[in-house]
C-alpha positions, 0 to 999 in steps of 0.5 A: 274707061281704061284697063289698069296695070300694076307691075311689081309695085312696092312702097317703102316708107322712110324709117320702116323695117319692111315695105308697106306694099311689095311685089304687087302685080295686077291686071285690071280689065276695062270695066272690071269691078276688082275688090282688094280685101284683107285685115287692117295693115295689109296694104290694100288702102296704100295700093289704092292710094298709089292708083289714085296718085296720092302715094308714089311707089318706090319700085315698079310701075302703074299703067292706064291703058298702057300709058305709064302714070307712075309719077303722074299726080292725082289731078292728071290721072282722071280718077275719082275716089270715094272715101270712108268718110263722106267728106261733104262740104257742110255749108253746101247743098247736095247739088252744090257738093256734087257739082263742085269739082265740075265748077272748078274745072270750068264746066258750063253751068247747063252741063253741070246741071245736066250731069248732076240731075243724071247722077241724082236720078241714078242714086235716087237723090232727086228730092234731096238736091236742095238739102244740106248734109246735116239733113241727110242720113248716113246712107244718103250722105254716102250716095252724095259722095258717090254722086260727086264721083260719078258726075266727073265721068272718070276713067277709074273709080276708087272706093276706100271702105265706103260702107264702113260707117253704115249699119249692117242693114244699110250696108247690105242695101248700099253694096247692092246699089253700088254693084248695080251702078258699076255694072250700068256705068261700066267704069273700071272700079277698084274697091277696098274693104276689110269685110270679106262678105262685101268682097265676095258679094261685090267683086268680079274678082277679089285680091286677098292681101296680107302683110303688103303682098298679094296672097291670091287673086280670083273670082269669089268662087275660086277663092272659096273652093280653092284657097291657095294658102292657109291665110286665104283659107282662114280669111275667106268664108263665114264661118271660116274653114276648119284647119286641123293639124294632122300627121301624114302616115305611110298607109295614105291616111292623115290623122289629127285631133279627133280625125282620120281621113284617107288622102287621095292617091298621087298627093305631092310629097309635102312632108309628114306634118300637114294641115287639113282644111274642111269647110263647115258645110262639108261635115255631114252628121253620121248618127250611126257612128259612135266614138267606139266605132269611129274609123276612117273619114270621121270627126268627133266633137263635143259641142261647146256652142250652138248658133241659131241663125234661122236658116242655118245652125252652126255648132262649135266644139272640141275634139276629144284629144284636141290641143287648143293651142295647137290649132290656134285656139279655134274650135271645129265648126259645122253647119247643120241642116234643118232639124234637131238642135244639139245642146252644149255637152253633146257629142257629135260625129261627122263623116268627112268626104276626102274629096272635099278636104284641102291639104296644106303644107305646114312649112310653106303654108301653101295648098298641096291639094 
């Protein structure tokens, strides 16, 4: 096992207008489970491929335990990669697929059998070793692909969206198995996904990427509670944070589409135009307030959609003076506690705790508070 460093890594493909990855600077601790997350095209898989030695950076350096491996080929780096596609040999059994790389490197047959049996036990594949891939389910095939990586005893595991081909229920089950397995093995692991739920539930730390750059690095809780930018605020969380453009007034309040909130004292000067960020669960129903009496720290919406999810109810709506184009055509969303369910067309007023409101600068799109 090793610690991994990426120092100002960038990759420019010939003929492109902008780099695929730029200024990526990361320190990954020995045994850490690090997740790279972001939308398609953000550079997360490219970063993983550079760690694997399948791509070589045009700038910066990559170090394993302090040793520069920037220009070292994949076969020398001692990493194991699990891909989105299972990439199993259809004519080989599970056992043969798992031991294939060991056989190619000259590992003795007895030792190969021992390593395969150990990995199969971890992954609950003991009774499937004589089957071929066509006789396996999608989840079983993915576990075989993981087993093939485990038997190599690599210094680093690299996983590129390994669960994207599985159905929703199986994804939940398999991601729990991967997390438990990584903790047991203690291997430094870098995991790529576009699913922020996977990222938040699996990673020790999460790297949010956008347009080839790192937006923020932190624990799942840090990213949720203190998003560093508008992009992170909009990407992390399900449903995502409400982002409402507002105007900062001299009296210390912020007024936006259907909302008036007291800003905290000592807030850095960020100009008159700001964006208020409010998590759905931080909007508290205030049945005693009407639109006519609405004042500071209140938000009124007209319900346009109600989502019943069993344990949670989410209501979506627009504010009386909301301009949909101005806030990205996204309605305000609030999570309700158990109780009565509103209907479409109802008006609801929510009380806002100013201490839970995030303030973003519209120019830099960075968090002010």
